[in-house]
Every structure is written in structure tokens, then in C-alpha cells.
C-alpha positions as CSV (number, residue, x, y, z in Angstrom):
1,M,3.6,178.1,100.7
2,E,3.4,180.5,97.6
3,P,2.3,179.5,94.1
4,N,6.1,179.6,92.7
5,S,7.3,177.5,95.7
6,L,7.3,174.0,93.9
7,D,9.5,175.6,91.1
8,E,11.7,176.8,93.7
9,L,11.5,173.5,95.3
10,Y,12.3,171.6,92.1
11,Q,15.4,174.0,91.4
12,I,16.6,173.3,95.0
13,Y,16.2,169.6,95.4
14,V,16.1,168.2,92.0
15,Q,19.6,166.9,92.0
16,D,19.7,165.5,95.5
17,I,16.4,163.7,94.8
18,Y,17.8,162.3,91.7
19,I,21.0,161.2,93.1
20,Y,19.1,159.4,95.9
21,L,16.6,157.7,93.3
22,R,19.3,156.9,91.0
23,S,21.3,155.0,93.9
24,L,18.0,153.2,95.0
25,C,17.0,151.9,91.6
26,H,20.3,151.7,89.7
27,D,18.5,152.8,86.4
28,H,18.7,156.6,85.1
29,H,15.5,156.4,83.3
30,L,13.5,154.8,86.0
31,A,15.1,157.3,88.3
32,E,13.9,160.2,86.0
33,D,10.4,158.7,86.2
34,L,10.4,158.3,89.8
35,M,11.6,161.8,90.3
36,Q,8.6,163.4,88.2
37,E,6.3,161.2,90.2
38,T,8.1,162.6,93.5
39,F,7.5,166.2,92.5
40,Y,4.0,165.5,91.1
41,R,3.0,163.9,94.7
42,A,4.8,166.9,96.3
43,Y,2.7,169.1,94.2
44,L,-0.3,167.5,95.2
45,Y,0.3,167.4,99.2
46,L,2.6,170.5,99.4
47,E,0.5,172.6,102.0
48,N,0.6,169.6,104.5
49,C,4.6,170.0,104.8
50,P,6.2,172.4,107.1
51,E,8.7,174.4,105.6
52,D,11.6,173.6,107.7
53,K,11.0,169.9,107.3
54,M,10.8,170.2,103.3
55,K,13.9,168.2,102.3
56,P,13.4,165.0,104.6
57,W,9.8,165.2,103.5
58,L,10.7,165.2,99.8
59,F,13.2,162.3,100.3
60,R,10.4,160.4,102.0
61,V,7.9,161.2,99.3
62,A,10.8,160.0,96.8
63,Y,11.3,156.6,98.7
64,N,7.6,156.2,98.8
65,A,7.5,156.3,95.1
66,F,10.2,154.0,94.8
67,V,8.6,151.5,96.9
68,D,5.3,151.7,95.1
69,D,7.0,151.4,91.6
70,T,9.1,148.3,93.2
71,R,5.8,146.7,94.2
72,K,4.2,147.5,91.0
73,A,7.0,145.7,89.0
74,K,6.8,142.7,91.3
75,R,3.1,142.3,90.1
76,S,4.2,142.7,86.5
77,I,4.8,139.5,84.4
78,I,7.8,140.1,82.3
79,T,8.0,137.7,79.0
80,E,10.7,137.1,77.0
81,A,11.2,139.2,73.9
82,D,10.6,135.9,71.7
83,Y,7.1,135.8,73.5
84,F,5.3,138.1,71.0
85,N,6.9,136.3,67.9
86,K,5.4,133.2,69.1
87,L,1.8,134.9,69.1
88,A,1.8,135.3,65.3
89,H,-0.9,133.7,63.3
90,P,0.7,130.3,61.9
91,D,-0.8,130.9,58.6
92,T,1.3,132.8,55.9
93,T,-0.2,135.5,54.0
94,E,-0.1,133.2,51.1
95,E,-2.4,130.8,52.9
96,T,-4.6,133.3,54.1
97,L,-5.1,135.0,50.7
98,L,-5.8,131.4,49.2
99,R,-8.4,130.8,51.9
100,Q,-10.0,133.9,51.3
101,E,-10.3,133.4,47.5
102,R,-11.5,129.9,48.3
103,L,-14.3,131.5,50.1
104,E,-15.4,134.0,47.7
105,E,-15.5,131.2,45.3
106,V,-18.0,129.1,47.5
107,A,-20.0,132.3,48.2
108,L,-20.4,132.6,44.4
109,S,-21.2,129.2,43.8
110,V,-24.0,129.4,46.8
111,D,-25.5,132.5,45.1
112,Q,-25.8,130.6,41.8
113,L,-27.9,128.0,43.7
114,P,-31.8,128.2,43.1
115,E,-33.5,130.4,45.6
116,R,-35.1,127.5,47.8
117,Q,-31.7,125.7,48.0
118,R,-29.7,128.6,48.8
119,H,-32.2,129.4,51.6
120,A,-32.3,125.8,52.8
121,L,-28.6,125.6,52.8
122,L,-28.0,128.9,54.5
123,L,-30.4,128.4,57.3
124,H,-28.6,125.2,58.5
125,E,-25.1,125.6,57.4
126,V,-24.4,129.4,58.1
127,H,-27.0,130.2,60.8
128,G,-26.9,127.1,62.8
129,M,-30.5,126.1,62.6
130,S,-31.7,122.5,63.1
131,Y,-33.3,120.9,60.3
132,L,-36.7,120.9,62.0
133,E,-36.4,124.8,62.8
134,A,-35.3,125.6,59.3
135,A,-38.1,123.6,57.7
136,E,-40.7,125.6,60.0
137,I,-38.9,128.9,59.0
138,M,-39.4,127.9,55.5
139,A,-43.0,126.7,56.0
140,I,-42.3,123.2,54.3
141,G,-42.0,119.7,55.7
142,L,-38.8,118.2,57.2
143,S,-38.5,115.7,54.5
144,Q,-38.9,118.4,51.8
145,Y,-36.3,120.5,53.7
146,K,-33.6,117.6,53.7
147,I,-34.2,117.0,50.0
148,L,-33.4,120.8,49.6
149,V,-30.4,120.8,51.6
150,F,-29.1,117.8,49.8
151,R,-29.6,118.9,46.4
152,A,-27.8,122.0,47.6
153,R,-24.7,120.3,48.7
154,Q,-24.9,118.2,45.7
155,T,-24.9,120.9,43.3
156,L,-22.0,122.4,45.0
157,R,-20.0,119.4,45.0
158,E,-20.5,119.1,41.4
159,V,-19.3,122.8,40.8
160,E,-16.5,122.0,42.9
161,W,-15.7,118.8,40.7
162,R,-15.7,120.8,37.7
163,R,-13.6,123.8,39.0
164,N,-11.0,121.1,39.9
165,G,-11.3,119.4,36.7
166,D,-10.6,122.8,34.6
167,E,-7.7,123.3,36.8
């Protein structure tokens, strides 16, 4: 077929194909999409079709596009419109902001700890090291490490108590 033949085919058969697809799916927008898919497939395989059987071939291509779309739709899970509203985070913006401010306060308090206490606390609480692993990293004994963590926690509790007392 000639290069312009697809344009000619489109002009000749577009109405027939649209009406056929519309009668199959009963949806204007879906019929338009399927019509586009039909002519795309026709473009890909146009040279395989004899000219005298073009109309039945196009209708067959349209029907196959409809069947493929129907199968795809059956595999899709359609959820209720309310589904996405239920996915929202349960916290309000205010709660999120308060939590963020609280984390910033804790970070400031941890930053004010003596260096060895801060290091000991961060190794265990933030990085998830066991007491023994953290003590080895700091090159100190296990009992000395436990004392550092205890004092760091105690200092943080005192800072928290003073902060809450001021409010």
C-alpha cells in the first residue's frame, strides 16, 4: 500500500469503526480510545492485509482491540472513590508540626550533652548498637558505657522536666 493509504483508510472507515466500537462498549470516550488503538494496530500491520478485504480486516482489528481492553479491565481492581480518602495520614498537620518541634527540642538537648555521653547515647538509641558493641566502638568497658548512657538519659529527663516546669 502507498504511504498515504492509512490516511485514506482513516477518512473512509473512521465513522464505521467508531459506530461499531460505540455499539460494543456503550462509552463514547472508550470508543474513541479503541478507535485510536485500532488504527494504530492497522498502521503496524497494514502491509499484511489484502486491499479487497480491508473493511472486514479493520473491523476484526477493532473487535480485537475491544476484547483486549475488556480483558484488561477485568484484571483491574476498581476501588471506591472514598478509598483514597482513607489512605490519608491519621495525624493532622498540627500534630505533625508539634511532633517535628518536639524532635528538634530533643535534638538540641542531645547536642548539649557532654561529648562522651552524647556519643554513647547515639550509638545505642539511634544506631541500634548493643551495649557491648557500642562499648567496643568507644574503647571503654561495658560498665563505664552503661554509666555514660544512664547519665545521658538522666540529663535529658532533667532538661525535659525543667522545660515542662517552665510551661
